[in-house]
Every structure is written in structure tokens, then in C-alpha cells.
C-alpha positions in Angstrom: -78.7 -43.0 -57.7 -80.5 -41.2 -54.2 -77.4 -41.7 -52.1 -75.4 -40.3 -54.1 -77.3 -37.7 -54.5 -77.5 -36.7 -51.2 -73.9 -37.2 -50.7 -73.6 -34.2 -53.1 -75.8 -32.0 -51.6 -73.7 -32.4 -48.3 -70.4 -31.5 -49.9 -72.1 -28.6 -52.5 -73.9 -27.0 -49.1 -72.3 -24.2 -49.0 -73.4 -23.9 -44.9 -73.1 -27.7 -44.6 -69.8 -26.7 -45.7 -68.8 -23.6 -44.0 -69.3 -25.7 -40.4 -68.0 -28.8 -41.3 -65.0 -28.8 -38.8 -67.6 -27.6 -36.3 -69.5 -30.4 -36.8 -66.6 -32.8 -36.6 -66.2 -31.3 -33.3 -69.8 -31.8 -32.1 -69.0 -35.4 -33.5 -65.4 -36.1 -32.3 -66.3 -35.2 -28.8 -69.0 -37.3 -28.6 -67.1 -40.5 -30.0 -64.1 -39.4 -27.1 -67.0 -39.8 -23.9 -69.1 -42.6 -25.1 -65.7 -44.9 -26.0 -63.9 -43.3 -22.8 -67.0 -45.0 -20.8 -66.1 -48.5 -21.9 -62.6 -48.4 -20.3 -62.5 -45.3 -17.4 -64.8 -47.4 -15.2 -61.9 -49.9 -14.2 -60.1 -48.2 -12.4 -62.8 -47.1 -10.1 -64.3 -50.8 -9.5 -62.6 -51.2 -5.8 -64.4 -48.2 -5.0 -67.2 -48.9 -6.3 -67.4 -52.9 -4.6 -66.0 -50.7 -1.4 -68.7 -47.5 -2.1 -72.1 -50.6 -2.6 -70.9 -53.2 -0.4 -70.8 -55.8 -3.1 -68.1 -58.1 -3.9 -65.4 -57.4 -7.0 -67.1 -59.8 -9.4 -70.2 -58.7 -9.6 -68.8 -54.4 -9.2 -66.6 -56.3 -13.0 -70.8 -55.9 -14.5 -70.6 -52.4 -14.4 -67.5 -52.2 -17.1 -69.6 -55.9 -18.7 -73.1 -54.5 -19.4 -72.1 -51.3 -21.2 -69.5 -53.4 -23.8 -72.3 -56.4 -23.8 -75.0 -53.6 -24.9 -72.8 -51.4 -27.1 -71.6 -54.4 -29.2 -75.6 -56.1 -29.3 -77.0 -52.9 -30.7 -74.0 -51.0 -32.7 -75.0 -52.9 -36.5 -78.9 -52.7 -35.8 -78.2 -48.7 -35.3 -75.8 -48.3 -38.4 -78.5 -50.2 -40.1 -81.3 -48.0 -38.9 -78.9 -44.6 -40.0 -79.0 -46.1 -43.4 -82.3 -46.2 -43.5 -83.8 -43.5 -41.1 -81.2 -41.3 -41.2 -77.4 -40.9 -39.5 -77.4 -37.6 -38.2 -81.0 -38.3 -36.6 -79.8 -41.7 -34.8 -76.9 -39.6 -33.6 -79.1 -37.2 -32.2 -81.8 -39.8 -29.9 -78.0 -41.5 -29.1 -77.0 -38.4 -27.5 -80.0 -37.9 -25.8 -79.7 -41.4 -23.9 -75.9 -41.2 -23.2 -76.2 -37.9 -21.3 -79.4 -39.2 -19.5 -77.3 -42.6 -18.9 -74.2 -40.6 -17.6 -76.7 -39.1 -15.2 -78.2 -41.6 -13.4 -75.4 -43.7 -13.4 -73.7 -41.2 -11.3 -75.9 -41.9 -8.2 -74.4 -44.3 -5.9 -77.9 -45.7 -4.4 -77.6 -49.5 -5.4 -75.9 -51.6 -8.1 -79.3 -52.7 -10.1 -79.4 -48.9 -10.7 -76.6 -48.7 -11.8 -76.3 -51.1 -14.3 -80.1 -50.0 -15.5 -78.7 -46.6 -16.3 -75.2 -48.1 -18.0 -77.3 -50.2 -19.7 -79.0 -46.7 -20.9 -75.6 -45.1 -21.2 -75.0 -47.9 -23.5 -78.0 -47.8 -25.5 -77.4 -44.2 -26.5 -73.3 -44.7 -27.1 -73.9 -47.5 -29.6 -76.2 -44.7 -31.5 -73.4 -42.1 -31.5 -70.2 -44.9 -32.2 -72.1 -46.4 -35.4 -73.3 -43.7 -37.1 -69.9 -41.0 -36.5 -67.9 -42.2 -39.3 -71.1 -42.7 -41.7 -71.6 -38.6 -40.6 -68.0 -37.3 -41.3 -67.7 -39.4 -44.4 -70.9 -38.2 -46.1 -69.8 -34.5 -45.3 -66.5 -33.9 -45.7 -65.2 -34.3 -49.5 -62.6 -37.1 -50.3 -59.7 -35.0 -50.4 -60.3 -33.8 -46.2 -61.7 -37.5 -45.2 -58.2 -38.4 -44.4 -58.0 -35.9 -42.3 -61.6 -35.6 -40.5 -61.6 -39.7 -39.6 -58.5 -39.3 -38.7 -59.5 -36.4 -35.9 -62.3 -39.3 -35.4 -60.1 -42.0 -34.9 -57.9 -39.7 -32.6 -61.3 -39.7 -30.3 -61.7 -43.3 -30.4 -58.7 -43.9 -29.6 -57.9 -41.3 -26.9 -61.7 -42.1 -25.3 -60.4 -45.6 -25.1 -56.7 -45.6 -23.8 -57.5 -42.6 -21.9 -59.8 -44.1 -19.1 -57.3 -45.6 -16.7 -55.4 -42.3 -16.5 -58.1 -39.4 -16.4 -60.3 -42.1 -14.5 -57.3 -42.0 -11.2 -56.8 -38.4 -12.2 -60.8 -37.8 -11.0 -60.9 -40.0 -8.1 -58.2 -38.8 -5.9 -60.0 -35.6 -5.7 -63.5 -36.6 -6.3 -66.1 -39.8 -5.7 -66.5 -42.3 -8.3 -69.7 -41.1 -9.3 -68.1 -37.5 -10.9 -66.1 -40.4 -13.7 -70.4 -40.1 -15.0 -70.8 -36.7 -13.8 -68.1 -35.1 -16.1 -70.4 -36.6 -19.6 -73.1 -34.5 -18.6 -71.8 -30.8 -18.3 -69.5 -31.4 -21.7 -72.6 -34.1 -23.3 -75.3 -30.7 -23.2 -73.1 -28.1 -24.1 -72.0 -30.9 -28.0 -75.6 -31.4 -28.0 -77.1 -27.9 -27.8 -73.4 -27.5 -30.5 -75.0 -30.1 -32.6 -78.8 -28.6 -32.3 -76.8 -25.6 -34.1 -75.1 -26.6 -36.5 -75.8 -30.5 -37.7 -77.9 -30.7 -41.0 -81.2 -32.2 -41.3 -80.6 -36.0 -43.1 -81.7 -35.3 -46.9 -82.9 -38.6 -47.5 -84.9 -41.0 -45.7 -85.4 -44.8 -47.8 -87.4 -46.0 -45.3 -86.3 -49.5 -46.6 -87.6 -52.5 -44.4 -85.7 -53.3 -41.0 -84.0 -57.3 -40.8 -85.2 -57.9 -36.7 -84.7 -61.1 -37.3 -81.0 -61.1 -38.0 -80.6 -58.4 -35.3 -82.1 -60.6 -32.8 -80.1 -63.3 -33.7 -76.6 -61.5 -33.6 -77.5 -59.8 -30.6 -78.4 -63.7 -28.9 -75.0 -64.5 -30.0 -72.9 -61.7 -29.2 -74.5 -61.8 -25.7 -74.7 -65.1 -25.1 -70.6 -65.2 -26.4 -69.4 -62.0 -23.8 -71.2 -63.3 -21.0 -70.0 -66.7 -21.5 -66.2 -64.9 -21.9 -66.8 -62.4 -19.1 -68.6 -65.2 -16.4 -66.0 -67.9 -17.7 -63.3 -65.4 -16.0 -64.5 -65.2 -13.3 -65.3 -69.1 -12.9 -63.6 -71.0 -15.1 -64.1 -71.6 -19.0 -64.2 -75.3 -18.4 -67.8 -75.3 -16.3 -70.4 -76.5 -18.3 -72.5 -73.2 -17.9 -69.6 -71.5 -19.8 -69.6 -74.2 -22.7 -73.1 -74.2 -23.1 -72.9 -70.1 -23.5 -70.1 -70.7 -26.5 -71.9 -73.5 -27.6 -74.7 -71.7 -28.0 -73.0 -68.4 -29.7 -71.8 -70.7 -32.6 -75.0 -72.3 -33.0 -76.5 -68.5 -33.5 -73.6 -67.1 -35.5 -74.3 -70.5 -37.7 -78.0 -69.3 -37.9 -77.0 -66.1 -38.8 -74.9 -66.6 -41.6 -77.4 -69.0 -42.9 -80.2 -66.6 -42.5 -79.2 -63.5 -44.1 -78.2 -64.2 -47.4 -81.8 -65.6 -47.7 -83.4 -61.9 -46.8 -84.6 -59.0 -49.2 -82.3 -56.1 -46.7 -80.5 -58.0 -44.6 -78.8 -56.8 -41.4 -75.5 -57.2 -43.2 -75.1 -57.6 -47.0 -71.8 -59.8 -46.3 -71.4 -58.6 -50.3 -69.7 -56.3 -48.5 -67.0 -58.2 -47.5 -66.2 -59.6 -50.8 -64.2 -56.1 -50.8 -60.6 -57.4 -49.8 -59.8 -53.5 -48.7 -62.7 -53.3 -46.7 -62.5 -57.0 -45.1 -58.8 -56.7 -44.7 -58.8 -53.3 -42.8 -61.4 -54.8 -40.2 -59.3 -57.7 -39.0 -56.3 -55.7 -38.3 -57.4 -53.0 -36.7 -59.5 -55.8 -34.9 -56.2 -57.3 -34.0 -55.0 -53.7 -32.9 -57.1 -52.8 -30.6 -56.6 -56.1 -28.9 -53.0 -55.3 -28.7 -54.0 -52.4 -27.4 -55.4 -53.5 -24.6 -53.1 -55.2 -23.5 -51.0 -52.0 -23.0 -54.4 -51.0 -21.0 -54.9 -53.6 -18.6 -51.5 -54.6 -17.7 -49.6 -51.2 -17.6 -51.6 -50.1 -14.4 -50.2 -53.2 -12.6 -46.7 -52.4 -13.8 -46.7 -48.9 -12.7 -48.6 -48.7 -9.9 -48.0 -52.4 -7.7 -44.5 -53.2 -9.9 -42.7 -50.1 -9.2 -44.8 -48.6 -6.3 -45.7 -44.7 -8.7 -49.0 -43.2 -7.5 -52.2 -43.4 -9.2 -51.2 -39.9 -10.1 -48.3 -39.8 -11.8 -49.4 -43.6 -13.3 -52.0 -41.9 -14.7 -49.8 -39.3 -16.2 -47.2 -41.4 -17.4 -50.2 -43.3 -19.2 -51.4 -40.5 -21.1 -48.6 -39.8 -23.3 -50.4 -42.9 -25.4 -53.2 -40.9 -26.0 -51.7 -37.3 -26.2 -49.3 -38.8 -28.3 -51.9 -40.4 -31.0 -53.9 -37.3 -31.1 -51.6 -35.3 -32.8 -50.0 -38.0 -35.1 -53.7 -38.9 -36.4 -54.5 -35.9 -37.8 -52.0 -35.3 -39.7 -51.0 -38.9 -40.7 -55.0 -38.5 -42.0 -53.9 -35.7 -44.3 -50.9 -37.3 -45.9 -53.1 -39.9 -46.5 -55.6 -38.2 -48.4 -52.0 -36.7 -50.6 -50.5 -40.5 -50.9 -53.0 -43.2 -50.1 -53.5 -45.0 -46.7 -51.2 -48.5 -47.6 -47.9 -47.6 -47.0 -49.2 -45.5 -43.9 -50.8 -48.1 -42.6 -47.9 -50.6 -42.7 -45.6 -48.1 -41.0 -48.2 -47.8 -38.1 -48.3 -51.2 -37.4 -44.2 -52.1 -37.6 -43.6 -48.5 -35.3 -46.6 -50.7 -32.7 -44.4 -54.1 -32.8 -41.1 -52.0 -31.5 -43.5 -50.9 -29.3 -44.6 -54.4 -28.2 -40.9 -56.0 -28.2 -40.0 -53.0 -25.7 -42.6 -53.9 -23.3 -41.3 -57.4 -23.3 -38.3 -56.6 -22.4 -39.2 -53.7 -19.5 -38.5 -55.6 -16.2 -38.0 -53.6 -12.9 -34.6 -51.7 -13.2 -36.1 -50.2 -16.6 -35.8 -46.5 -16.3 -39.4 -44.7 -16.9 -38.3 -42.3 -19.5 -37.8 -46.2 -21.4 -41.1 -46.7 -20.8 -42.2 -43.3 -21.3 -40.5 -44.0 -24.8 -42.4 -46.9 -25.1 -45.9 -45.5 -24.4 -45.0 -42.8 -26.6 -44.5 -44.6 -29.8 -47.5 -47.3 -29.4 -49.0 -43.8 -29.2 -47.1 -42.7 -32.6 -48.0 -45.7 -34.6 -51.8 -46.0 -33.5 -51.9 -42.4 -34.5 -50.2 -43.6 -37.9 -52.0 -46.3 -38.4 -55.6 -45.6 -37.2 -57.1 -43.1 -39.6 -55.8 -44.6 -43.0 -57.1 -47.7 -42.1 -60.7 -46.2 -40.8 -60.5 -44.0 -44.3 -59.9 -47.3 -46.3 -62.9 -49.5 -44.4 -65.5 -46.5 -45.0 -63.9 -45.4 -48.8 -64.1 -48.5 -49.7 -68.0 -49.0 -49.3 -70.7 -47.2 -51.4 -73.1 -44.5 -49.9 -75.8 -46.5 -49.4 -74.0 -48.7 -47.1 -71.9 -45.2 -45.1 -74.7 -46.4 -41.9 -73.9 -50.1 -42.0 -70.2 -50.2 -42.1 -69.8 -47.5 -39.6 -71.5 -49.6 -37.5 -68.9 -53.4 -38.1 -65.5 -50.9 -37.8 -67.2 -49.7 -34.5 -67.8 -53.4 -34.3 -64.6 -54.6 -34.4 -63.3 -52.0 -32.4 -65.1 -52.9 -29.5 -64.5 -56.7 -30.2 -60.9 -55.7 -30.2 -61.5 -54.3 -26.3 -63.4 -57.2 -25.3 -61.1 -59.7 -26.3 -58.0 -57.8 -25.1 -59.4 -57.1 -22.2 -60.2 -61.7 -22.4 -56.9 -62.9 -23.4 -54.4 -60.2 -21.3 -55.5 -61.3 -18.6 -56.2 -65.5 -19.2 -52.3 -65.5 -20.1 -51.2 -62.5 -17.4 -52.5 -65.1 -14.5 -52.1 -68.5 -16.5 -48.1 -67.3 -17.0 -48.0 -65.6 -13.5 -49.7 -69.6 -12.1 -47.2 -71.2 -14.0 -44.0 -69.3 -12.7 -45.7 -69.4 -9.0 -46.6 -72.5 -9.3 -49.7 -72.1 -7.3 -52.8 -70.8 -8.9 -52.8 -66.5 -9.1 -55.7 -64.3 -10.0 -54.3 -61.4 -8.3 -51.0 -58.9 -7.9 -48.9 -61.1 -5.7 -47.5 -58.4 -3.2 -44.3 -59.7 -2.1 -43.5 -60.9 -5.1 -43.1 -58.3 -8.5 -40.7 -61.2 -9.9 -43.2 -63.0 -10.7 -46.1 -60.3 -12.3 -42.8 -59.4 -14.6 -42.6 -62.7 -16.1 -46.5 -63.0 -16.8 -46.1 -59.3 -18.3 -43.5 -60.4 -20.6 -45.3 -63.5 -22.0 -48.6 -61.7 -22.3 -46.7 -58.6 -24.2 -44.9 -61.8 -26.2 -48.3 -62.9 -27.2 -49.7 -58.9 -27.6 -46.7 -58.9 -30.2 -47.4 -61.4 -32.2 -50.8 -60.8 -32.4 -49.6 -57.5 -34.1 -47.2 -59.1 -35.9 -50.0 -60.9 -37.5 -51.4 -57.5 -38.6 -48.3 -56.0 -40.2 -48.4 -58.8 -41.5 -51.3 -59.3 -43.4 -50.9 -55.2 -44.3 -47.5 -55.6 -45.4 -48.5 -58.4 -48.2 -51.4 -56.0 -49.4 -49.1 -53.5 -49.9 -46.8 -55.5 -51.5 -49.3 -56.8 -53.9 -50.4 -53.3 -54.7 -46.9 -52.5 -55.5 -46.2 -55.1 -57.9 -50.0 -54.2 -60.0 
């Protein structure tokens, strides 16, 4: 009952309601920056490798360490948000993220950079796990879809815009500025948040399940290290197989351990709610699909089509720009007609875009490729906001923090699996076509890359169709009832 009082108090507090859209801006800007930093570094890795005098496989850990730390901590901070207050956790996270961003820009050594990235990810996990819960608490249900639509726009804009924004920055500035860009924006956002973010109205001081957190963290770290190392040395190596086995064991122990705790890290009863569970699964699958595009499209534009990084960046920005426009509109419509139909329509549009990518070749007009990019942005805009609304509206106020953490975890897992699966399929198909082992773009054989791209986007289409069918069945079952 106390949690319900908290939610009602926020929504009947005149000062909070007066500032609710500014609160959305403050939360959204940090959401954008924290998700952007998971993808913007990829395009700068060759420059980092050269400047720091390290091999490329070591430079790739600048990306990997961020994703590992974020995913390992999301559930803990989501739960802490329910216990000590989401806004308090969010405020602390903004400080550590800005501090980490500042330290990341100093290119003294790989060790310092990795430590700074870990600190940055520590703060990002705090903001990612609490953003949806804060918005759900503050906005009345009549505006919740629109508000979560804006947050979804910031999430996807940050996740997908990395290569485009990174390319534009690197064309005029050293790579440290891809991190330092966060500092003035972050300080401004912290100042705005200090002025307009309300204080948490309820602190319940429930115990934290640190045993469950350690099991979960061990599972995530062993799984991700296995994935990232496996891409470098091969997935059949004993070390990699041992890491995957450890991840499976930790998962089994975690599933056994959690129901026996008085206040578990995850209450598995949440997954009894089909709207919550299905929306998470579908969101996870669509982030896998999106990261096929995120990984492969720069190769197609810059290598196969010989476009400059700046022009390629402009073309890739079509995705987030269209989504930023479409997502709040879709959220507003969902507030009036419900979410199920819109999620299905969005997934159909994304599926059409994947068919377009799978048919793209060296002769495809750039305007047509840009149309496909715009379509996937439109589809994601129509899908993401209603899907996030279904996730966050299907749990009680007491569970908003952990639900937000699980939702963010599903997105980040989709990113990691999308990156891993897309590169594995791409290079596997290229190796099959070329008759030799391939781990990079072949400068004089664009036809080999196009073959691999077609196979990869066919796999992405299958993943997207699975999500579409699941959502279509849910819509049909609701209509039959």
C-alpha cells in the first residue's frame, strides 16, 4: 500500500507535475548518453589501437568491458532503486558516469582507459536501471505511453547512432572527444536534475539479496567473457567451453537459489505475467535484429560502396532520426488504443526492412537503401514505446525498479548477442563463399562480403519474424477473447 501511496503522491504533487516534462528531458539525456557509449566506441577502435600502440583484439575490450559491467550490475541497481529510491540511485549514477567519461578521454594507457570505462559503466547501469521506473511513477497513465516513448527514443537513438555520431566526431577531433562530449552535457543535466528531480517519497529498507547478485554477476561475466574471447580465439577452445559451462552452472544455481530467499533479487512471479515476459522476449529479439544492421551497414557503405565515413554517418542517422519522430507519436496513440496492435505493426515494418537489406547489393540505389534505413527506424519507433509501456505497466509499483532493470538487461543482452551472432554469421558465410577462413573485409572481393551480408540479414529476418509471430499470436488471442 505504501508503494501505491508513493505513486499517487507523485502524480498529485503540483510541482512534480509542473516539471514532469523537464524531468523527462533530464532522464532522457542521460539515458541517451549511457546507451550511446555502448556503441559509439566501435568506430574509434582502429584509431585507439594506433594511438595506444596495442593490437586490435586488445582495443576491443574497451567496448566489451562497458557491456559486461553494465549487464552485471543492472539487476542490483534496479533492486536498490526499489529499496532506497530510484531517483537517489539515478543521481549517484549520473555523477559516476560523468566522472568516468572525463577519465576516458585521457589516452595514457589501456589500463587507465579500461578502469575509466568500468567506472563509466558503473554509473550507466544505475541510470539505465531506474529511468523507466522514474517515468512510470511520475507520469499519469494517460501520458505514460508517450513519456516512455520518448525514453525509448533516447535508448534507441543512443544504441544505433553511435557509428554515425562517432564518425562525425572523429572526422574533426581526436578520439578522446567521443567521451568528453558527455562531460558538459552531463554536468548540465545534473544541474537540471538537481533543480527539478523530486526526492524519493518512500524508502523501505528491505534487505538486498547479495548472494543472488553474486551468482548473477558470475553468470554474466563468464558468459560475456566467453562470447568476446570466443570471437577472437574460437568457440571450441577449452577455455571458452569452460566459461560457457560455468555460466550454465551459475544460471542453474541462481534459479534454485532465488525462490528460497525472503527478498530475492528477482521475484520469478514477475514472469508469470505473460504481457511482461513476452514483451521482454520480443524486445530482446528486436535488439538482436537491430545490431545486425548496426554491425554490418558501416562495412557495406564504407567498404563495399566506398563512401566516406561522414557520408555513411549521415545515411545511418536516418534510423534514429525517424525513430525519434515516430516513437513519441506511437506512445501517444498507444495511450488511447492500447499497445498490442502497434507493437505488431512495428514488427511487420521492421521485417520488411530486413527483406530489403537481404536483397541489397552493389547496384542498389543509395536512396533505396536509405528508404530501408528509414523503414527500420519507423518500425522501431512504432514498436519500442508500446512495448516498453507493456513491460512497465504490467508490474506493481513495488517492482518498477527491478522491472526497469530487467528491461534494460534484455536490451543490452540483445546488443551483445546481436554483435556476436552477426559477426559470426557474416564471417562464417564469407569464409564458406571464399573457400578460406575470413575474419575481415576483403578489399578486392566485395562480392564475398555481399554474399555474407545476404546470409546475415536473412538470419536477422528470421529472428525478427519470430518476434512478429509471437506478437501476432498475442494480438489474435486478445481479439478472440
